C-alpha positions as CSV (number, residue, x, y, z in Angstrom):
1,M,-38.7,-57.0,-36.3
2,D,-37.0,-59.2,-33.7
3,R,-36.9,-56.5,-31.1
4,L,-40.5,-55.4,-31.7
5,F,-42.1,-58.9,-31.8
6,R,-39.5,-61.0,-29.8
7,L,-39.3,-63.5,-32.7
8,K,-36.2,-65.4,-31.6
9,E,-37.5,-65.6,-28.0
10,R,-40.7,-67.3,-29.2
11,G,-38.9,-69.6,-31.7
12,T,-40.3,-68.1,-35.0
13,S,-39.2,-66.1,-38.0
14,V,-40.5,-63.3,-40.2
15,R,-41.3,-65.7,-43.0
16,T,-43.2,-68.1,-40.7
17,E,-45.2,-65.2,-39.2
18,L,-46.1,-63.8,-42.7
19,I,-47.3,-67.2,-43.8
20,A,-49.3,-67.6,-40.6
21,G,-50.9,-64.2,-41.1
22,L,-51.9,-65.1,-44.6
23,T,-53.4,-68.3,-43.4
24,T,-55.5,-66.6,-40.7
25,F,-56.7,-64.1,-43.3
26,M,-57.7,-66.8,-45.7
27,T,-59.7,-68.6,-43.0
28,M,-61.7,-65.6,-41.8
29,A,-61.9,-63.4,-44.9
30,Y,-65.4,-64.8,-45.6
31,I,-66.7,-62.2,-43.1
32,L,-66.0,-59.5,-45.8
33,F,-68.8,-61.2,-47.9
34,V,-71.0,-62.6,-45.2
35,N,-71.3,-59.4,-43.2
36,Q,-73.2,-57.9,-46.1
37,I,-76.1,-60.4,-45.5
38,F,-76.6,-59.1,-41.9
39,L,-75.7,-55.4,-42.1
40,G,-76.3,-54.6,-45.8
41,P,-79.3,-53.1,-47.6
42,N,-81.2,-56.4,-47.5
43,G,-80.4,-56.8,-43.8
44,A,-80.0,-54.0,-41.3
45,G,-80.1,-51.5,-44.1
46,I,-76.6,-50.0,-44.1
47,P,-75.3,-49.1,-47.5
48,Y,-73.3,-51.9,-49.2
49,E,-70.0,-49.9,-49.6
50,A,-70.3,-48.8,-46.0
51,V,-70.5,-52.3,-44.7
52,F,-67.5,-53.5,-46.7
53,F,-65.4,-50.5,-45.7
54,A,-66.3,-50.9,-42.0
55,T,-65.7,-54.6,-42.0
56,A,-62.3,-54.4,-43.8
57,V,-61.0,-51.3,-41.9
58,G,-62.4,-52.3,-38.5
59,A,-60.9,-55.8,-38.7
60,G,-57.7,-54.4,-40.1
61,L,-57.1,-51.7,-37.6
62,V,-58.1,-53.7,-34.5
63,T,-56.1,-56.7,-35.5
64,I,-53.0,-54.6,-36.1
65,A,-53.5,-53.0,-32.7
66,M,-53.7,-56.5,-31.2
67,G,-50.4,-57.4,-32.8
68,L,-48.5,-54.2,-31.9
69,F,-49.8,-53.6,-28.4
70,V,-50.3,-57.2,-27.1
71,N,-47.9,-59.2,-29.4
72,I,-50.1,-62.3,-29.8
73,P,-51.3,-63.9,-33.1
74,V,-55.0,-63.2,-32.6
75,A,-57.1,-61.6,-35.3
76,L,-60.4,-59.8,-34.8
77,A,-63.4,-58.9,-37.1
78,P,-67.2,-58.4,-36.8
79,G,-68.4,-61.4,-34.9
80,M,-70.8,-64.0,-36.3
81,G,-73.9,-64.2,-34.2
82,L,-73.7,-60.6,-33.0
83,N,-74.0,-59.3,-36.5
84,A,-77.1,-61.6,-36.9
85,Y,-78.5,-60.2,-33.6
86,F,-77.8,-56.7,-34.9
87,M,-79.9,-57.4,-38.0
88,S,-82.7,-59.0,-36.0
89,V,-82.9,-56.0,-33.6
90,V,-83.3,-53.6,-36.5
91,L,-85.7,-55.7,-38.6
92,S,-87.9,-56.8,-35.7
93,S,-88.4,-53.2,-34.5
94,N,-90.5,-52.3,-37.6
95,G,-88.6,-49.1,-38.0
96,A,-88.5,-48.1,-34.3
97,I,-84.8,-48.9,-34.1
98,T,-82.6,-47.7,-36.9
99,W,-79.2,-49.1,-37.8
100,Q,-77.7,-45.9,-36.5
101,T,-79.3,-46.5,-33.1
102,A,-78.1,-50.1,-33.1
103,L,-74.6,-48.9,-33.8
104,G,-75.0,-46.6,-30.8
105,A,-75.9,-49.6,-28.7
106,V,-72.8,-51.4,-29.9
107,F,-70.6,-48.4,-29.0
108,I,-72.1,-48.3,-25.5
109,S,-71.6,-52.0,-25.0
110,G,-67.9,-51.4,-25.9
111,I,-67.6,-48.7,-23.2
112,V,-69.4,-51.1,-20.7
113,F,-67.0,-53.8,-21.8
114,I,-63.9,-51.5,-21.1
115,I,-65.3,-50.7,-17.6
116,L,-66.0,-54.4,-16.8
117,T,-62.4,-55.3,-17.9
118,V,-60.8,-52.5,-15.9
119,T,-62.8,-53.3,-12.7
120,K,-62.2,-57.1,-13.1
121,V,-66.0,-57.6,-13.1
122,R,-65.6,-59.2,-16.5
123,Q,-63.6,-62.1,-15.0
124,M,-66.2,-62.5,-12.3
125,L,-69.0,-62.8,-14.7
126,V,-67.1,-65.4,-16.7
127,T,-66.8,-67.4,-13.5
128,A,-70.5,-66.8,-12.4
129,V,-72.2,-68.2,-15.5
130,P,-72.1,-72.0,-15.7
131,Q,-70.3,-73.7,-18.5
132,S,-73.5,-75.4,-19.7
133,I,-75.1,-71.9,-20.4
134,K,-71.9,-70.7,-22.1
135,V,-71.9,-73.7,-24.4
136,G,-75.6,-73.4,-25.0
137,I,-75.2,-69.8,-26.1
138,T,-72.5,-70.8,-28.6
139,V,-74.6,-73.7,-30.0
140,G,-77.8,-71.7,-30.1
141,I,-76.2,-68.9,-32.0
142,G,-74.8,-71.5,-34.4
143,L,-78.3,-72.8,-35.1
144,F,-79.6,-69.2,-35.4
145,I,-77.0,-68.4,-38.0
146,A,-77.5,-71.8,-39.9
147,L,-81.3,-71.1,-40.1
148,I,-80.6,-67.7,-41.6
149,G,-78.3,-69.4,-44.1
150,F,-81.0,-72.0,-45.0
151,K,-83.7,-69.4,-45.5
152,L,-81.4,-67.0,-47.5
153,S,-80.4,-69.9,-49.9
154,N,-84.1,-71.0,-50.1
155,I,-82.9,-74.5,-49.3
156,V,-85.5,-74.1,-46.5
157,A,-88.5,-72.2,-47.9
158,I,-91.3,-70.4,-46.0
159,S,-94.9,-71.0,-47.1
160,V,-97.6,-68.5,-46.1
161,N,-101.3,-69.3,-46.4
162,P,-103.5,-66.3,-45.8
163,G,-106.6,-66.8,-43.8
164,V,-105.3,-69.9,-41.9
165,D,-104.5,-69.9,-38.2
166,A,-100.8,-69.1,-37.9
167,T,-100.5,-70.7,-34.5
168,L,-100.9,-74.2,-35.9
169,P,-97.5,-75.8,-36.8
170,V,-99.1,-78.3,-39.1
171,P,-99.4,-78.7,-42.9
172,G,-101.8,-76.1,-44.2
173,S,-101.1,-73.6,-41.5
174,A,-100.3,-69.9,-42.3
175,F,-96.6,-70.2,-41.6
176,N,-94.5,-73.3,-42.4
177,L,-90.9,-74.1,-43.0
178,M,-90.5,-76.5,-45.8
179,L,-87.9,-77.9,-48.2
180,G,-87.2,-75.6,-51.2
181,S,-87.0,-76.6,-54.8
182,F,-83.6,-77.5,-56.3
183,N,-84.7,-77.4,-59.9
184,P,-81.9,-75.4,-61.7
185,A,-84.4,-74.3,-64.4
186,T,-86.8,-72.7,-62.0
187,H,-84.7,-72.0,-58.9
188,P,-81.1,-71.6,-60.0
189,D,-80.1,-69.7,-56.9
190,T,-81.2,-72.6,-54.6
191,F,-79.5,-75.1,-56.8
192,L,-76.3,-73.0,-56.7
193,A,-76.5,-72.6,-52.9
194,L,-76.8,-76.4,-52.5
195,L,-73.8,-76.9,-54.8
196,G,-71.9,-74.3,-52.8
197,L,-72.7,-76.1,-49.5
198,L,-71.4,-79.4,-51.0
199,I,-68.2,-77.6,-52.2
200,I,-67.4,-76.1,-48.9
201,G,-68.3,-79.3,-47.1
202,I,-65.9,-81.3,-49.2
203,L,-63.1,-78.7,-48.7
204,M,-63.7,-78.7,-44.9
205,A,-63.6,-82.5,-44.9
206,L,-60.3,-82.4,-46.7
207,K,-59.1,-79.8,-44.2
208,V,-58.3,-77.2,-46.9
209,R,-57.2,-73.9,-45.5
210,G,-59.6,-71.1,-46.3
211,A,-62.3,-73.5,-47.2
212,L,-65.1,-71.0,-46.6
213,L,-63.5,-68.3,-48.7
214,I,-62.6,-70.7,-51.5
215,G,-66.1,-72.1,-51.5
216,I,-67.7,-68.6,-51.7
217,V,-65.4,-67.6,-54.6
218,A,-65.9,-71.0,-56.4
219,T,-69.7,-70.9,-56.1
220,T,-69.7,-67.3,-57.4
221,I,-67.7,-68.3,-60.4
222,I,-70.0,-71.3,-61.1
223,G,-73.1,-69.0,-60.8
224,G,-71.8,-66.8,-63.6
225,L,-70.5,-69.4,-66.1
226,P,-72.5,-68.8,-69.3
227,F,-72.5,-72.5,-70.5
228,L,-74.2,-73.6,-67.3
229,G,-77.1,-71.2,-67.8
230,L,-77.7,-70.4,-64.1
231,N,-77.3,-66.7,-64.7
232,V,-77.1,-66.0,-61.0
233,V,-74.0,-63.9,-61.3
234,D,-73.3,-61.1,-63.9
235,F,-69.6,-60.8,-64.5
236,S,-70.1,-57.9,-66.9
237,Q,-70.5,-55.6,-63.9
238,L,-66.8,-55.9,-63.2
239,G,-65.9,-54.2,-66.5
240,Q,-68.0,-51.2,-65.5
241,A,-66.8,-51.0,-61.9
242,N,-64.5,-48.4,-60.5
243,W,-61.6,-50.3,-58.9
244,I,-60.4,-47.3,-57.0
245,P,-62.1,-47.4,-53.6
246,S,-64.8,-44.8,-53.1
247,F,-65.3,-43.3,-49.6
248,D,-68.4,-41.3,-50.5
249,N,-71.1,-43.6,-49.0
250,L,-69.8,-44.6,-45.6
251,A,-71.4,-45.1,-42.2
252,V,-68.4,-43.7,-40.3
253,G,-69.6,-41.6,-37.3
254,Q,-73.3,-42.1,-38.0
255,L,-74.0,-44.0,-34.8
256,D,-76.8,-42.5,-32.6
257,I,-75.7,-42.9,-29.0
258,G,-78.4,-40.7,-27.7
259,A,-81.2,-42.9,-29.1
260,A,-79.4,-46.0,-27.9
261,L,-79.6,-44.8,-24.3
262,G,-83.3,-45.2,-24.4
263,V,-84.8,-47.6,-21.8
264,G,-86.0,-49.9,-24.5
265,L,-82.5,-50.6,-25.7
266,L,-81.0,-51.6,-22.3
267,E,-81.7,-55.2,-23.1
268,I,-80.0,-54.9,-26.5
269,I,-76.9,-53.3,-25.0
270,F,-76.9,-56.1,-22.4
271,V,-77.1,-58.9,-25.0
272,F,-74.3,-57.3,-27.1
273,T,-72.1,-57.2,-23.9
274,F,-73.2,-60.6,-22.5
275,V,-72.5,-62.6,-25.7
276,E,-69.2,-60.8,-26.4
277,L,-68.1,-61.5,-22.8
278,F,-67.9,-65.2,-23.1
279,D,-67.1,-65.4,-26.8
280,T,-64.0,-63.3,-26.5
281,F,-62.6,-64.7,-23.2
282,G,-62.7,-68.3,-24.4
283,T,-61.2,-67.4,-27.8
284,L,-58.4,-65.3,-26.3
285,V,-57.4,-68.0,-23.7
286,G,-57.7,-70.8,-26.2
287,T,-55.6,-69.2,-28.9
288,A,-53.0,-67.9,-26.4
289,K,-52.5,-71.4,-25.0
290,K,-52.1,-72.8,-28.5
291,A,-49.5,-70.1,-29.3
292,G,-47.5,-71.3,-26.3
293,I,-48.4,-68.5,-23.8
294,D,-48.9,-69.7,-20.2
295,V,-52.1,-68.0,-19.2
296,N,-51.7,-69.1,-15.6
297,H,-48.4,-67.3,-15.3
298,A,-48.2,-63.7,-14.2
299,E,-47.0,-62.5,-17.6
300,G,-49.6,-64.6,-19.3
301,K,-52.4,-63.2,-17.3
302,K,-51.1,-59.7,-18.0
303,T,-51.1,-60.5,-21.7
304,I,-54.7,-61.7,-21.6
305,G,-55.7,-58.6,-19.7
306,K,-54.1,-56.3,-22.4
307,A,-55.8,-58.4,-25.1
308,M,-59.2,-58.0,-23.5
309,M,-58.6,-54.2,-23.4
310,V,-57.8,-54.1,-27.1
311,D,-60.8,-56.3,-27.8
312,A,-63.1,-54.0,-25.8
313,A,-61.8,-50.9,-27.4
314,G,-62.3,-52.6,-30.8
315,V,-66.1,-53.0,-30.1
316,S,-66.6,-49.2,-29.9
317,T,-64.1,-48.6,-32.7
318,G,-66.1,-50.8,-35.0
319,A,-69.3,-49.0,-34.1
320,V,-67.8,-45.7,-35.0
321,L,-66.7,-47.1,-38.4
322,G,-70.2,-48.6,-39.0
323,T,-70.1,-52.3,-38.1
324,S,-71.5,-54.6,-35.4
325,T,-69.3,-55.9,-32.6
326,I,-65.7,-56.7,-33.5
327,T,-64.4,-59.6,-31.5
328,A,-61.5,-62.1,-31.5
329,Y,-61.8,-64.9,-34.0
330,I,-61.2,-68.6,-33.2
331,E,-60.0,-68.9,-36.9
332,S,-56.8,-67.3,-35.5
333,A,-55.9,-70.9,-34.5
334,A,-55.3,-71.7,-38.2
335,G,-52.4,-69.2,-38.4
336,I,-51.1,-70.4,-35.1
337,S,-51.0,-74.0,-36.4
338,E,-48.9,-72.7,-39.3
339,G,-46.3,-71.5,-36.7
340,G,-47.6,-68.0,-35.8
341,R,-46.4,-67.0,-32.4
342,T,-46.2,-63.3,-32.2
343,G,-48.1,-60.1,-33.1
344,L,-46.4,-60.0,-36.5
345,T,-49.0,-62.7,-37.6
346,S,-51.8,-60.3,-36.5
347,V,-50.2,-57.3,-38.2
348,T,-50.0,-59.3,-41.4
349,T,-53.6,-60.4,-41.2
350,G,-54.7,-56.8,-40.4
351,A,-52.8,-55.4,-43.3
352,L,-54.4,-57.9,-45.7
353,F,-57.9,-56.8,-44.4
354,L,-57.0,-53.2,-45.2
355,L,-55.7,-54.2,-48.7
356,S,-59.0,-56.0,-49.3
357,L,-60.6,-52.6,-49.9
358,L,-59.2,-52.9,-53.4
359,I,-61.6,-55.9,-54.2
360,L,-64.8,-54.0,-53.4
361,P,-66.2,-54.3,-56.9
362,L,-65.4,-58.1,-56.9
363,A,-67.2,-58.5,-53.6
364,G,-70.2,-56.7,-55.0
365,I,-71.1,-59.5,-57.4
366,V,-71.1,-62.2,-54.8
367,P,-74.7,-63.5,-54.5
368,A,-76.5,-64.7,-51.4
369,A,-76.5,-68.1,-52.9
370,A,-72.7,-68.1,-52.5
371,T,-72.5,-66.7,-49.0
372,A,-75.5,-68.5,-47.4
373,P,-73.8,-71.9,-47.5
374,A,-70.9,-70.4,-45.4
375,L,-73.5,-69.5,-42.7
376,I,-74.7,-73.1,-42.6
377,I,-71.1,-74.3,-42.3
378,V,-70.5,-71.8,-39.5
379,G,-73.5,-73.3,-37.8
380,V,-71.9,-76.8,-38.1
381,L,-68.7,-75.5,-36.5
382,M,-70.5,-73.9,-33.6
383,M,-72.6,-77.0,-33.1
384,G,-69.4,-78.9,-32.2
385,A,-69.4,-77.5,-28.7
386,V,-72.7,-79.4,-27.8
387,K,-70.6,-82.4,-26.7
388,E,-69.4,-80.4,-23.7
389,I,-72.9,-80.3,-22.2
390,P,-73.4,-82.9,-19.4
391,W,-76.7,-84.3,-20.8
392,D,-77.0,-86.9,-18.0
393,D,-77.3,-84.0,-15.4
394,F,-80.7,-82.4,-15.9
395,T,-79.9,-79.4,-13.8
396,Q,-77.3,-78.5,-16.6
397,A,-79.0,-80.2,-19.6
398,L,-82.4,-78.4,-19.4
399,P,-81.0,-74.8,-19.2
400,A,-78.5,-75.6,-22.0
401,F,-81.2,-77.1,-24.2
402,L,-83.6,-74.2,-23.6
403,T,-80.8,-71.7,-24.4
404,I,-80.1,-73.5,-27.6
405,V,-83.6,-74.0,-29.0
406,F,-85.1,-70.7,-27.9
407,M,-82.7,-68.8,-30.2
408,P,-83.8,-70.3,-33.6
409,F,-87.4,-71.1,-32.5
410,T,-88.2,-67.6,-31.2
411,N,-85.8,-65.8,-33.7
412,S,-84.1,-64.1,-30.8
413,I,-80.7,-64.6,-29.2
414,A,-81.9,-62.6,-26.2
415,N,-84.7,-65.0,-25.5
416,G,-82.3,-68.0,-25.5
417,I,-80.0,-66.4,-23.0
418,A,-83.0,-65.4,-20.8
419,A,-84.4,-69.0,-20.9
420,G,-81.1,-70.5,-20.0
421,I,-80.5,-68.2,-17.0
422,L,-84.0,-68.4,-15.6
423,S,-84.3,-72.2,-15.9
424,Y,-80.8,-72.8,-14.4
425,V,-81.6,-70.7,-11.3
426,I,-85.1,-72.1,-10.8
427,V,-84.3,-75.8,-11.4
428,G,-81.0,-75.6,-9.6
429,G,-82.5,-73.6,-6.7
430,V,-85.3,-76.1,-6.2
431,Y,-83.0,-79.0,-6.6
432,N,-80.7,-77.7,-3.8
433,I,-83.7,-77.6,-1.4
434,F,-84.5,-81.3,-1.9
435,S,-81.1,-82.8,-2.6
436,L,-77.9,-83.3,-0.6
437,R,-75.8,-82.6,-3.8
438,R,-75.6,-78.9,-4.4
439,V,-75.8,-77.2,-7.8
440,P,-73.4,-74.2,-7.7
441,I,-75.3,-71.0,-8.3
442,H,-73.3,-67.8,-8.2
443,W,-75.0,-64.8,-6.5
444,M,-74.6,-62.9,-9.8
445,M,-76.8,-65.5,-11.5
446,W,-79.6,-64.7,-9.1
447,V,-79.2,-61.0,-10.0
448,L,-79.3,-61.8,-13.7
449,A,-82.3,-64.0,-13.3
450,A,-84.2,-61.3,-11.4
451,L,-83.4,-58.8,-14.1
452,V,-84.5,-61.2,-16.8
453,A,-87.8,-62.0,-15.0
454,A,-88.5,-58.3,-14.5
455,R,-88.0,-57.7,-18.2
456,Y,-90.5,-60.3,-19.3
457,I,-93.0,-59.6,-16.6
458,F,-93.2,-55.8,-17.1
459,F,-92.3,-55.4,-20.7
460,G,-93.5,-58.7,-22.2
461,G,-91.9,-61.0,-24.7
462,E,-91.6,-58.6,-27.7
């Protein structure tokens, strides 16, 4: 163990690494339940068992690979935001894009990601896009995910009035977001979701490790307690379940790469790649620093490069298994804070993900009312980055704001990214003509802006 993971060199021990790996797993295991919302039968349409298998095995194998080949305590799993985008792509296409095709797009984005990493273009793109846009993407995706959580829990309800002009965002219009009912007698699922949100919120405030996972489990238990009469969860299903994992209904190898190469999916592949680009780089550098790795030193840069290769390969691996983009998780910092310094932490986390296949029947009874609050809390966590936007500088504030609001308001992550890039280049370009102070605009931003403009001019906003 010491020779393989250099434990003494990094000032750690097997026991410390195992505890750190368990801690990381506890903080991110919520993805096993939450990914069902986006990719499952009620989302993108992938069979329930297939989603759970792909999530557990994908996270397990890629995280173990990160530990063995890079020797850093970073865990990976299907990324929040990209799974939501995956679902929106399939649902908004009205059947034109199947989940098999979307998996093909994820696979291609992984190949593109590998090419960008090998050619160093990935690092150039990270430098080209301004920090305000990067932060805006994170915050916007957080709001996008939170809105899904609010709607799934029915805390925010949708009212539809036929025959009324749907373009009027006023009371009485055809489409309105409104506060749901919390009456446990008539809307027990909404009441349970609100209770779950409060439970997770309190656990987060108390800085309890694994607050999201604990909250999901606690809410599920409350939903099935007979004396409360909510009857949202049926525990009798556990007695009839087969606890030996079944591998009959999987999505392994069902991706459709040929269909994903269609011209209409180029934007989808671009978004998968673009979002993953910044999400991963920031997470890898941040967690590596926290683990005591000097990312500015030659060896540290080499380590980050190897980590990006594993991450890129993990994207395509996940697509083959049947899940959306696998990416590095910032929750890895929880294990690092417990003393994790080497790849043994990642190997431990990955092994626990593989073992989680044994709880498939248990995961099957978890209702949306228990997982939706976790989405809202993830939105809260992602919103924290908004303080990094220089709101007193309008050349940065406007593009960041448009990036943020376009995602939930237009129900599209792609629209948010496009709005941010276009507004940054236009506002910054005009500002540079009339002002002595220059707004830095990388040449690649002009290229991205031209591509985005062409997309909306020639193909419209759909």
